[in-house]
C-alpha positions as CSV (number, residue, x, y, z in Angstrom):
1,X,-10.7,44.6,5.1
2,X,-7.5,45.1,7.2
3,X,-5.3,42.4,8.5
4,X,-5.9,43.5,12.1
5,X,-9.7,42.7,12.1
6,X,-9.6,39.9,9.5
7,X,-8.8,37.2,12.0
8,X,-12.1,37.5,13.7
9,X,-13.9,36.0,10.7
10,X,-11.9,32.8,10.6
11,X,-13.7,29.4,10.9
12,X,-11.1,26.7,11.3
13,X,-10.2,23.2,12.3
14,X,-7.1,23.6,14.4
15,X,-5.3,20.3,14.7
16,X,-3.8,19.5,18.1
17,X,-0.3,20.7,18.1
18,X,2.6,18.3,18.7
19,X,5.9,19.4,20.1
20,X,7.4,22.2,17.9
21,X,9.4,21.1,14.9
22,X,13.1,21.8,14.9
23,X,13.8,25.1,13.2
24,X,11.2,27.3,11.6
25,X,8.1,25.4,10.3
26,X,5.4,27.3,8.4
27,X,2.0,25.8,7.8
28,X,-1.3,27.1,6.4
29,X,-3.4,27.5,9.6
30,X,-6.5,28.7,7.8
31,X,-8.0,29.4,4.4
32,X,-10.3,32.5,4.2
33,X,-12.2,34.7,1.8
34,X,-12.5,34.0,-1.1
35,X,-12.6,36.9,-3.6
36,X,-13.9,36.8,-7.1
37,X,-12.3,39.0,-9.8
38,X,-14.6,38.5,-12.8
39,X,-13.8,36.8,-16.0
40,X,-12.4,36.9,-19.5
41,X,-12.8,34.5,-22.5
42,X,-14.6,31.8,-20.6
43,X,-12.3,31.9,-17.5
44,X,-13.0,33.2,-14.0
45,X,-10.4,34.5,-11.6
46,X,-10.4,34.1,-7.8
47,X,-8.1,34.5,-4.8
48,X,-8.0,32.7,-1.4
49,X,-7.0,34.2,1.9
50,X,-4.3,32.3,3.8
51,X,-3.2,32.5,7.5
52,X,0.2,31.1,8.2
53,X,1.4,29.7,11.5
54,X,5.0,29.0,12.6
55,X,4.7,25.7,14.5
56,X,8.5,25.4,14.8
57,X,10.8,26.4,17.6
58,X,12.7,29.2,15.7
59,X,11.3,32.4,14.3
60,X,10.6,32.4,10.6
61,X,12.5,35.2,8.9
62,X,10.1,37.4,6.9
63,X,11.7,40.3,5.1
64,X,10.1,41.9,2.0
65,X,12.2,42.6,-1.1
66,X,14.7,39.9,-0.2
67,X,14.7,36.1,-0.8
68,X,13.9,35.7,2.9
69,X,10.1,35.7,2.9
70,X,7.5,33.1,2.0
71,X,5.7,32.7,-1.3
72,X,2.1,31.5,-1.3
73,X,0.3,29.4,-3.9
74,X,-3.4,28.9,-4.3
75,X,-5.2,26.1,-6.1
76,X,-8.7,24.9,-6.7
77,X,-9.7,21.2,-7.0
78,X,-12.9,19.5,-8.1
79,X,-14.3,16.0,-7.2
80,X,-16.8,15.0,-9.9
81,X,-17.9,11.5,-11.0
82,X,-15.2,9.8,-9.1
83,X,-12.3,11.9,-10.5
84,X,-10.3,14.3,-8.3
85,X,-8.7,17.0,-10.5
86,X,-7.0,20.3,-10.2
87,X,-9.1,22.9,-12.1
88,X,-7.2,26.1,-11.3
89,X,-3.9,27.5,-10.1
90,X,-2.5,31.0,-9.3
91,X,0.8,32.7,-9.4
92,X,2.5,33.2,-6.0
93,X,1.9,35.9,-3.5
94,X,5.1,37.2,-2.1
95,X,5.0,37.9,1.6
96,X,6.1,41.3,2.9
97,X,5.6,41.5,6.7
98,X,4.6,39.2,9.5
99,X,1.9,40.1,12.1
100,X,2.1,38.2,15.4
101,X,-1.3,36.6,16.1
102,X,-2.3,33.5,17.9
103,X,-4.5,31.4,15.5
104,X,-2.5,28.2,16.1
105,X,-1.7,28.6,19.8
106,X,0.4,30.7,22.2
107,X,2.4,33.3,20.3
108,X,5.9,34.3,21.3
109,X,5.8,37.5,19.3
110,X,8.7,38.7,17.3
111,X,9.4,42.4,18.1
112,X,8.9,43.6,14.5
113,X,7.5,42.3,11.3
114,X,10.7,40.9,10.0
115,X,10.0,37.4,11.4
116,X,7.0,35.2,12.4
117,X,7.5,34.3,16.0
118,X,7.3,30.8,17.5
119,X,3.7,29.8,17.7
120,X,2.5,33.0,16.0
121,X,0.2,33.4,13.0
122,X,0.0,35.9,10.2
123,X,-3.1,36.5,8.0
124,X,-3.2,37.5,4.4
125,X,-6.7,38.3,3.2
126,X,-8.1,36.9,-0.1
127,X,-8.1,40.5,-1.5
128,X,-4.4,40.9,-0.6
129,X,-3.5,37.5,-2.1
130,X,-5.2,38.6,-5.3
131,X,-3.3,41.8,-5.6
132,X,-1.7,41.3,-9.1
133,X,1.3,43.5,-8.4
134,X,2.3,41.3,-5.5
135,X,2.1,38.0,-7.5
136,X,5.1,36.3,-9.0
137,X,5.5,33.3,-11.3
138,X,6.0,29.8,-9.9
139,X,8.7,28.8,-12.4
140,X,11.4,30.8,-10.7
141,X,10.9,29.2,-7.2
142,X,12.7,26.0,-6.3
143,X,10.3,24.4,-3.8
144,X,12.8,21.9,-2.5
145,X,15.3,24.4,-1.3
146,X,12.9,27.4,-1.0
147,X,15.3,29.5,-3.1
148,X,14.0,32.2,-5.6
149,X,15.5,35.3,-7.1
150,X,14.7,38.9,-6.2
151,X,13.3,41.0,-7.6
152,X,10.7,38.4,-8.7
153,X,8.9,38.5,-12.0
154,X,11.8,40.0,-13.9
155,X,11.0,40.1,-17.6
156,X,7.5,38.6,-17.1
157,X,4.5,40.0,-19.0
158,X,2.5,42.6,-17.1
159,X,-1.0,41.9,-15.8
160,X,-3.3,43.6,-18.3
161,X,-6.7,41.9,-17.5
162,X,-8.6,41.1,-14.4
163,X,-7.7,37.4,-14.5
164,X,-4.0,37.7,-15.1
165,X,-1.8,35.9,-12.5
166,X,-4.8,35.1,-10.3
167,X,-6.4,31.7,-9.6
168,X,-7.9,30.9,-13.0
169,X,-10.7,28.4,-13.6
170,X,-12.6,27.5,-16.7
171,X,-16.3,28.5,-16.4
172,X,-17.3,25.1,-17.7
173,X,-15.5,23.5,-14.7
174,X,-17.5,25.8,-12.4
175,X,-21.0,26.0,-13.9
176,X,-23.4,24.1,-11.5
177,X,-25.6,23.2,-14.4
178,X,-22.7,21.3,-16.0
179,X,-21.2,19.9,-12.8
180,X,-24.1,18.3,-10.9
181,X,-22.9,16.7,-7.7
182,X,-19.4,18.2,-8.0
183,X,-17.5,19.3,-4.8
184,X,-14.7,21.9,-4.7
185,X,-11.7,22.3,-2.5
186,X,-9.3,25.3,-2.2
187,X,-5.7,24.8,-1.2
188,X,-3.0,27.1,0.0
189,X,0.7,26.3,0.1
190,X,3.7,28.2,1.6
191,X,7.3,27.9,0.4
192,X,10.1,29.4,2.5
193,X,13.8,29.0,2.2
194,X,14.5,28.4,6.0
195,X,11.5,26.1,6.4
196,X,12.6,24.0,3.4
197,X,16.2,23.8,4.5
198,X,15.2,22.8,8.0
199,X,13.5,19.8,6.5
200,X,10.0,21.0,7.3
201,X,8.6,21.4,3.7
202,X,6.2,18.4,3.7
203,X,3.4,20.0,5.8
204,X,3.1,23.4,4.1
205,X,-0.2,22.8,2.2
206,X,-3.7,22.8,3.7
207,X,-7.2,22.6,2.1
208,X,-10.8,23.6,2.7
209,X,-14.0,22.7,0.9
210,X,-16.0,25.5,-0.7
211,X,-19.2,25.9,-2.6
212,X,-19.7,27.3,-6.1
213,X,-22.5,29.6,-7.2
214,X,-23.3,31.5,-10.3
215,X,-24.2,31.0,-13.9
216,X,-23.3,32.1,-17.4
217,X,-20.0,34.0,-17.0
218,X,-20.3,35.1,-13.4
219,X,-19.3,32.7,-10.6
220,X,-18.3,32.9,-6.9
221,X,-16.6,30.5,-4.5
222,X,-18.9,30.4,-1.4
223,X,-19.8,29.5,1.1
224,X,-17.2,27.6,3.1
225,X,-18.1,23.9,3.8
226,X,-16.4,22.8,7.0
227,X,-13.1,24.0,8.5
228,X,-9.6,24.1,7.1
229,X,-7.8,20.8,7.2
230,X,-4.3,21.7,8.2
231,X,-1.0,20.2,7.0
232,X,-2.5,18.1,4.2
233,X,-2.7,18.9,0.5
234,X,-6.1,18.8,-1.1
235,X,-5.6,15.4,-2.6
236,X,-6.3,13.9,0.8
237,X,-9.9,15.3,0.5
238,X,-10.6,12.6,-2.0
239,X,-9.9,9.8,0.5
240,X,-11.7,11.7,3.3
241,X,-14.9,11.6,1.2
242,X,-14.4,8.2,-0.3
243,X,-12.6,5.7,1.9
244,X,-12.1,3.3,-1.0
245,X,-9.5,5.7,-2.4
246,X,-5.9,4.6,-1.7
247,X,-3.0,7.0,-1.1
248,X,0.7,6.4,-1.4
249,X,3.6,8.9,-1.3
250,X,6.8,8.8,-3.3
251,X,9.8,10.8,-2.1
252,X,12.7,11.7,-4.4
253,X,16.1,11.6,-2.6
254,X,17.3,15.1,-2.0
255,X,14.3,16.6,-3.8
256,X,10.6,16.5,-2.9
257,X,7.4,14.5,-2.5
258,X,4.7,13.1,-4.9
259,X,1.4,11.9,-3.6
260,X,-0.6,9.4,-5.6
261,X,-4.3,8.7,-5.0
262,X,-6.2,6.1,-6.9
263,X,-9.7,4.5,-7.1
264,X,-11.1,1.3,-8.7
265,X,-14.6,1.1,-10.1
266,X,-15.8,-2.3,-11.3
267,X,-17.4,-2.4,-14.7
268,X,-19.4,-5.0,-16.6
269,X,-17.7,-7.8,-18.5
270,X,-14.9,-8.4,-16.0
271,X,-13.4,-4.9,-16.6
272,X,-12.6,-2.2,-14.0
273,X,-12.0,1.5,-14.4
274,X,-8.9,3.0,-12.7
275,X,-8.6,6.7,-11.7
276,X,-5.2,8.1,-10.7
277,X,-4.4,11.6,-9.4
278,X,-0.7,12.4,-9.0
279,X,0.2,15.5,-7.0
280,X,3.7,17.1,-6.9
281,X,4.0,18.8,-3.5
282,X,7.5,20.2,-3.7
283,X,9.7,18.3,-6.2
284,X,11.8,20.8,-8.1
285,X,12.9,18.0,-10.5
286,X,9.2,17.7,-11.6
287,X,7.6,14.7,-13.3
288,X,8.1,14.0,-17.0
289,X,6.3,10.6,-17.3
290,X,4.0,8.3,-15.4
291,X,3.9,4.5,-16.0
292,X,1.3,2.3,-14.4
293,X,2.3,-1.4,-14.7
294,X,-0.2,-4.2,-15.2
295,X,0.2,-7.9,-15.5
296,X,1.4,-9.3,-18.8
297,X,-1.4,-9.6,-21.3
298,X,-3.7,-7.0,-19.6
299,X,-6.2,-5.4,-22.1
300,X,-6.0,-1.7,-21.4
301,X,-8.4,0.7,-23.1
302,X,-10.1,4.1,-22.5
303,X,-6.8,5.8,-21.5
304,X,-7.0,9.5,-20.6
305,X,-5.0,12.4,-19.1
306,X,-5.8,15.9,-17.7
307,X,-3.5,18.6,-16.5
308,X,-4.0,22.1,-15.2
309,X,-2.4,24.8,-17.4
310,X,0.1,27.4,-16.1
311,X,-0.9,30.8,-17.4
312,X,-0.2,34.5,-17.7
313,X,3.3,33.8,-19.2
314,X,4.5,31.6,-16.2
315,X,7.5,29.8,-17.6
316,X,6.4,30.2,-20.3
317,X,5.5,26.5,-19.8
318,X,4.0,24.5,-22.6
319,X,0.3,23.4,-22.3
320,X,0.7,20.5,-24.8
321,X,-1.1,17.4,-23.5
322,X,0.8,14.3,-22.4
323,X,0.7,11.3,-24.8
324,X,0.0,7.8,-23.8
325,X,1.5,4.5,-25.0
326,X,0.0,1.1,-24.1
327,X,2.3,-1.9,-23.9
328,X,1.9,-5.5,-22.9
329,X,2.8,-4.7,-19.3
330,X,1.0,-1.4,-18.7
331,X,0.5,2.1,-19.9
332,X,2.8,5.2,-19.9
333,X,2.0,8.9,-20.3
334,X,4.7,11.4,-20.8
335,X,5.7,14.8,-22.1
336,X,9.0,15.9,-23.8
337,X,12.3,15.4,-22.0
338,X,14.2,18.4,-20.6
339,X,16.7,18.1,-23.4
340,X,13.9,18.4,-25.9
341,X,12.1,21.3,-24.3
342,X,13.2,22.9,-21.0
343,X,9.7,24.4,-20.6
344,X,7.8,21.2,-21.5
345,X,4.5,20.6,-19.8
346,X,6.0,18.6,-16.9
347,X,4.2,18.0,-13.6
348,X,5.7,20.9,-11.7
349,X,5.4,21.6,-8.0
350,X,2.1,22.5,-6.5
351,X,0.1,20.9,-9.4
352,X,-1.9,17.7,-9.9
353,X,-2.4,15.7,-13.1
354,X,-4.9,12.9,-13.7
355,X,-4.5,9.5,-15.5
356,X,-7.2,6.9,-16.1
357,X,-7.9,3.7,-18.0
358,X,-10.0,0.6,-18.1
359,X,-8.4,-2.9,-17.8
360,X,-9.4,-6.5,-17.4
361,X,-6.5,-7.0,-15.0
362,X,-5.6,-4.8,-12.0
363,X,-2.4,-2.7,-12.1
364,X,0.4,-3.6,-9.9
365,X,2.8,-0.6,-9.6
366,X,3.4,3.1,-10.5
367,X,6.6,4.9,-11.6
368,X,7.2,8.6,-12.0
369,X,10.0,9.5,-14.5
370,X,11.6,12.8,-13.4
371,X,12.0,15.8,-15.7
372,X,15.2,17.5,-14.5
373,X,18.4,15.6,-14.1
374,X,19.5,13.9,-10.9
375,X,20.9,10.7,-9.4
376,X,17.5,9.1,-9.3
377,X,15.8,9.0,-12.7
378,X,12.5,7.5,-11.5
379,X,10.6,6.8,-8.2
380,X,8.3,3.8,-8.0
381,X,5.9,2.1,-5.6
382,X,3.7,-1.0,-5.7
383,X,0.0,-0.3,-5.7
384,X,-1.6,-1.4,-2.5
385,X,-5.3,-2.2,-1.8
386,X,-6.0,-3.5,-5.3
387,X,-6.9,-7.2,-5.6
388,X,-4.3,-8.7,-7.9
389,X,-4.8,-10.9,-10.9
390,X,-4.3,-14.6,-10.2
391,X,-0.8,-15.8,-10.7
392,X,-1.9,-19.1,-11.9
393,X,-4.8,-20.0,-14.2
394,X,-7.9,-21.4,-12.4
395,X,-10.4,-24.0,-13.6
396,X,-13.3,-22.7,-15.5
397,X,-16.5,-24.0,-17.1
398,X,-14.6,-24.6,-20.3
399,X,-11.7,-26.6,-19.0
400,X,-11.1,-28.3,-15.6
401,X,-8.3,-30.5,-14.5
402,X,-7.4,-31.8,-11.0
403,X,-5.1,-34.5,-9.5
404,X,-6.8,-36.5,-6.9
405,X,-9.5,-33.8,-6.6
406,X,-7.0,-31.0,-5.6
407,X,-7.6,-27.7,-7.3
408,X,-5.7,-24.4,-7.2
409,X,-7.1,-21.1,-5.8
410,X,-5.3,-19.1,-8.5
411,X,-2.6,-17.6,-6.2
412,X,-0.6,-20.9,-6.1
413,X,-0.7,-23.9,-8.4
414,X,-2.4,-27.1,-7.3
415,X,0.4,-29.3,-5.7
416,X,-0.2,-33.0,-5.1
417,X,2.3,-35.4,-3.5
418,X,2.1,-39.1,-4.2
419,X,4.5,-42.0,-3.6
420,X,6.4,-44.1,-6.1
421,X,4.2,-46.5,-7.9
422,X,1.2,-45.1,-6.1
423,X,-1.9,-44.6,-8.3
424,X,-3.2,-41.1,-8.8
425,X,-6.2,-39.9,-10.8
426,X,-6.4,-37.1,-13.4
427,X,-9.9,-35.8,-13.5
428,X,-11.0,-34.0,-16.7
429,X,-14.1,-32.0,-17.1
430,X,-15.6,-29.4,-19.5
431,X,-19.0,-28.1,-20.5
432,X,-17.6,-27.8,-24.0
433,X,-18.1,-31.5,-24.7
434,X,-17.4,-32.8,-28.1
435,X,-14.5,-30.4,-28.7
436,X,-10.8,-31.1,-29.3
437,X,-8.5,-31.1,-26.3
438,X,-5.0,-31.8,-25.2
439,X,-2.9,-32.0,-22.1
440,X,0.5,-30.4,-21.9
441,X,3.1,-31.5,-19.3
442,X,6.8,-30.9,-18.5
443,X,9.2,-30.9,-15.6
444,X,10.2,-27.2,-15.7
445,X,8.7,-25.0,-13.0
446,X,5.3,-23.5,-13.7
447,X,5.4,-19.9,-14.8
448,X,3.4,-17.3,-12.8
449,X,1.5,-14.5,-14.6
450,X,3.9,-11.8,-13.1
451,X,6.8,-13.5,-14.9
452,X,5.0,-12.8,-18.2
453,X,3.5,-16.2,-18.8
454,X,1.8,-16.5,-22.1
455,X,-1.6,-14.8,-21.7
456,X,-4.5,-14.9,-24.0
457,X,-6.5,-11.8,-24.9
458,X,-9.2,-12.6,-22.4
459,X,-6.8,-13.0,-19.5
460,X,-6.3,-16.8,-19.4
461,X,-2.7,-17.8,-18.5
462,X,-0.7,-20.6,-19.9
463,X,1.5,-21.5,-17.0
464,X,3.4,-24.3,-18.8
465,X,6.8,-23.6,-20.1
466,X,6.5,-24.6,-23.7
467,X,10.2,-24.0,-24.3
468,X,11.0,-26.7,-21.8
469,X,12.8,-29.6,-23.7
470,X,10.7,-32.1,-21.8
471,X,7.4,-30.3,-22.7
472,X,5.0,-32.7,-24.5
473,X,1.3,-33.3,-24.9
474,X,-0.9,-36.4,-24.9
475,X,-1.8,-35.9,-28.6
476,X,1.2,-34.8,-30.5
477,X,2.1,-31.3,-29.3
478,X,-0.2,-29.3,-31.5
479,X,-2.8,-28.5,-28.7
480,X,-5.5,-29.0,-31.3
481,X,-5.4,-32.7,-32.1
482,X,-6.8,-35.8,-30.5
483,X,-10.3,-37.0,-30.3
484,X,-13.4,-35.0,-29.3
485,X,-13.4,-34.2,-25.6
486,X,-15.6,-36.0,-23.1
487,X,-15.5,-36.0,-19.4
488,X,-13.5,-38.9,-17.8
489,X,-10.8,-39.8,-15.3
490,X,-7.4,-41.5,-15.9
491,X,-5.6,-43.3,-13.2
492,X,-1.8,-43.4,-13.5
493,X,1.3,-44.0,-11.5
494,X,5.0,-43.1,-11.8
495,X,7.8,-45.7,-11.1
496,X,10.5,-43.0,-10.6
497,X,10.9,-39.8,-8.5
498,X,9.8,-36.8,-10.5
499,X,8.0,-33.5,-10.5
500,X,5.8,-32.8,-13.4
501,X,3.5,-29.8,-14.2
502,X,0.3,-30.2,-16.2
503,X,-2.3,-27.9,-17.9
504,X,-5.2,-28.8,-20.2
505,X,-6.4,-27.0,-23.3
506,X,-9.9,-27.2,-24.8
507,X,-10.2,-26.0,-28.4
508,X,-13.6,-24.5,-29.2
509,X,-14.8,-21.9,-31.6
510,X,-17.5,-21.0,-29.1
511,X,-15.0,-19.7,-26.6
512,X,-13.8,-16.0,-26.6
513,X,-10.2,-16.9,-27.4
514,X,-11.0,-20.1,-29.3
515,X,-9.5,-22.0,-26.4
516,X,-10.1,-22.7,-22.7
517,X,-7.3,-23.4,-20.2
518,X,-7.5,-25.4,-17.1
519,X,-5.7,-24.7,-13.8
520,X,-2.1,-25.4,-13.6
521,X,-1.2,-28.5,-11.6
522,X,2.0,-29.8,-10.1
523,X,2.6,-33.4,-9.2
524,X,5.5,-34.5,-6.9
525,X,6.3,-38.2,-7.0
526,X,8.6,-39.2,-4.1
């Protein structure tokens, strides 16, 4: 199929165009095709057609056999069982000439094929984007600056099979009999030196949903499901389908952008499952590690990671999986440092890795440690849209304490003001009657969970500062002495101005931790 008649087959969603960007600005206006190229060793190969548009106000230089042309990446993603993952990537198509068509609006045509005119579009068919001789490796392209060497692919292994260099996907990730309910999304991305250096590199990826058919070792991507979604990488498809998915972006100064999408699924027993997808749009420095912070004392289990492998000798990047380390304040996944291995399996541009875990307490922040050197070693962001763990212990069936009937909501301690020599009442209650109990108190400020208060394995928080010199207990300071607990109230008063914090402990072998903690209370006597 020729480029001249290919445009008639496009089915697109064309977003309303704003005022032209300053400088050249290339986007993916449409995804077309696809083409299937057979398979080898349990892997199938495909290619996706891409139609670019210059929505800037300056022609985009497009000269073959020089560094002044775009390179085009193709990816495939799968949404299955609440996990959005990249299941295939290609090498890069090197552009060679620019037609002057009008997919994205009025075209101010450039007089020859050496530039894409303002408002003009240029189609590359899926067959052309799958031409192995025109595909170069990703590793030699700096996506932040758009710079790459020419000639490309110098010293790279030749394409000797039908799947080399093309968009490769495991058959097990495609087989409909093994992927019931899965949905698939293609993605195209352009990188161009002038576009990047004009500051227009954040809108160069677009996606489109596609079906999968076939069985055994023969698969096809078809038909298209809906139009192309312009100027968004495919990770945004997850949120478009599931509005509970949260998305944040992390920009590295003088480098590129990471997009983080995440979803929470509640489980039995007070646990939740957390799914994270981290996409590197155009960061040359790449990601070496991901840390997801959780409140002190969180119980984190069922950790996992998945990455999509580079192939056909690209790099040659390692495919070694990332390892995870769980600590008292969260979980970290990472690969080797650049000093250890300059071709380690980092999160390079145009790829997406997955991270997941279960926890009894919700995570609070995410950090990405960068692979290549630079002035900023990490980028971080709080996690929005996740209900946080209570900063202060709340009353429970096993241990309840209030002052004059005032109880905490968990986000702040219960605060009660009384006058000098004014009676106030401590109310004690527990369903664990007949057990040992004690009441700790001290004048130091109560400690919130986020400040790493002592946390029991089941998430209870001791908000008292037991290192406070004034800390004491009603029954000797062991938190396990005293007489068997029974429900009662005590009326007290203070003759001097003071602020005192209190928290009760029930000791019972019937409780998960062997103890139960009451809420934290704070009494101000004035």
